[in-house]
N, C-alpha and C positions, 0 to 999 in steps of 0.2 A: 275568370278571375280568380276563382278559389284555387285552381291548378298554380296560378302566378303566384298567388299568396303564399302556398303551400311551399313553393320552389325558393321563395324570397326567405322563408323560415327557415328551411333547412341548411341555405345558403349561410345565413346567420349563425346558424347554429355550429358550422363546420368551421367558420372562420373563428367561433368562440372557443371552440376545443384546441385549435392551432394555437391561439393566443395563450393559453393554460399549460401548454406544453412546453416544459423549458428546456432550452438548447445546452446539452453539456460541453462544457468548455473542452478543447483539445488538451492534449499535455505539452509542456513546454519543454525545452531542451535545457539540460544542467549544463550551466557554465562553470569556469574554474574558481568563482569567488562567491559561489552559492553554499553558505552554511547550514548545517542541520539545526534544527529547531529546537531540540534539547539540550544539545552541549555545545552549541554555537562553532563546532569544528566544520573546515571545508570539507564537504560532502565528498569531493573526486580523491581524497586521502585516504579514503575506507574501501577496502574491498567488498563483494558480494552485490547482491540485488538492492537498490536503491528504491525510494518511494517521492510521491509529490501529491500534496492534498491542495484541491483549487477551492476557496471559500468563495463565498458570494460577495463577502464583504471587503475583500482584497483582491489587488490585480495580481499582484506574484504570488507563487505557490508556496506554501509550507514544505520545506524540503526536508528529507529525512534521509541518515546515512543509513538506515536499514527498515527492512518491510516491516519488522518488528514494532518499530517505533512508530511507525504510522499508523499499525493497527491499536496501539496504545492510546496514540491520538484521537481514532475514532471511538475507542472504548471510554476514555475517562470522562468524566460528566462536567468537569471544571474546563474542558476545552471547548473552542467554539462548536455551535450545531449547525453552522449553514455550508455545509460540505456539499458544493457542487460537483465535486468527481475527485476519485482517488486513483492514481496511476502508479503502477509497479513497474519494475523490468520483467518483460518477459525472458526469462532465462533458457529459453530453447532458443532462441534469437540472438543470445547475448554474444558478444565476439570474444569474451572470456570470464573467467569469475571475478579477476582483477578490477578490471573494466568494462562492465555490460556493455556500453555505447552507445551512440545516438540510434532514435530510430525503434527502438525495443520496448517501448511503453505499450501498457495494455492496461484496459480498466479493470481496477483489483477485484470489483464485487463478480467479475465475469471470470476471474481468472480460477485456476487450481493452484493447490499448493500442496509442498512435499513439507511435511514436520516431522522432526524426531531425525533428521538426517547427521552425518556426521560433519557436515559444511557448518561454519559460524559466519554470522554477518560482520558488518562492521564494527562492532565494537567486540567481538569473540563472544555474544551470546547464541543460544539456539536461536534458527532464523525459519521463518516460514518461507519458502523457496518459491517463487511464484513461476507458472507457466501458461500460457495461451492454449496449449495442445496437450490433450492427456496422453497419447505416445511419447513426447518429450519429458514429460512427467515422469511417465513409467519408467523411461530409461534412463534417467537421473537416481529415482527412488532403488533401481536394481543396482547401480553402482554406488550409491552413497548411503542407501538404507531410509529408512522412513516410510511414514504412509501418506496418500493421498487424499486431501481434502478439499471442499468446497469454501469460498469466503466466511459464510457462515458457519461453517463447521469447525474452525481453527478456535481450539479451547481458549477461554478466556484466561485460565491461568498457566497457560503456554507462553501467552502475552505478557501479562502482570504479575504472574510470579517470579521470584528470584533464581531465574535460571541461567544467569550470564557465569559463564566459567570463568577460570584465569587466564588471561592472552596467551599464557605459556604453553606453546603445544599445539594451538588450534588451529584450524584452517580459517583464512581472510583476517586474522590479528596480526600485529605485530607485536613484539616486546616492549613492553610498559605502556598498551593503551590501558587508559584505564575504565571505569565502568561507572562511577559515581554518580554521573548526570544520566544514565539509564531510564528510561521511563519503567523498563521491565522491574524494576528493583521497587515500585511504588507498592504499597500495599494493596490488593483487589478491592475496590469500592463498589459498593451497589448502584445499578443506572435503571434508571426507565428504559424498557426496550422500546419503548416510541422514539426515542432520543437517538438511537441510532442512523 
């Protein structure tokens, strides 16, 4: 009787533990009509890696025309905190800088990023360029400059500082693109580390 009771208790504890584990929702593929959260422009109209954040409170992803904007969303305290998953394009598997293509999503918090490279994101600003494999990140950094860091090591100032450059003469931007709506031009704000 004691062994049977102990086995039942163990099974109950295992089932309870399984219920507590959250299932991470998979990434969704970008469609031609999806708009970027901060500027309401079509995401597909911008070059470079894109991002999506899946919230527990909504069915559709929050789309971003740059990885930098997704980092800003994650950092800014006024944005929703119920983040279930963050996905970015793995540029090591991308078909091109202009169009990373479908099936290249990687969970952002497990990716590596090249920061400080010559390449610019969708709005002409400095971009943390994501990679799923270190070898691909190293090859990119060797060609385009920059350093490799993990998700938590991307400096807040690199994301929220006013680093957007003129679109003229930069990679991944077209003449006349504006930057006024870029969250990278917000003043850095203090936030509780527990809110990340």
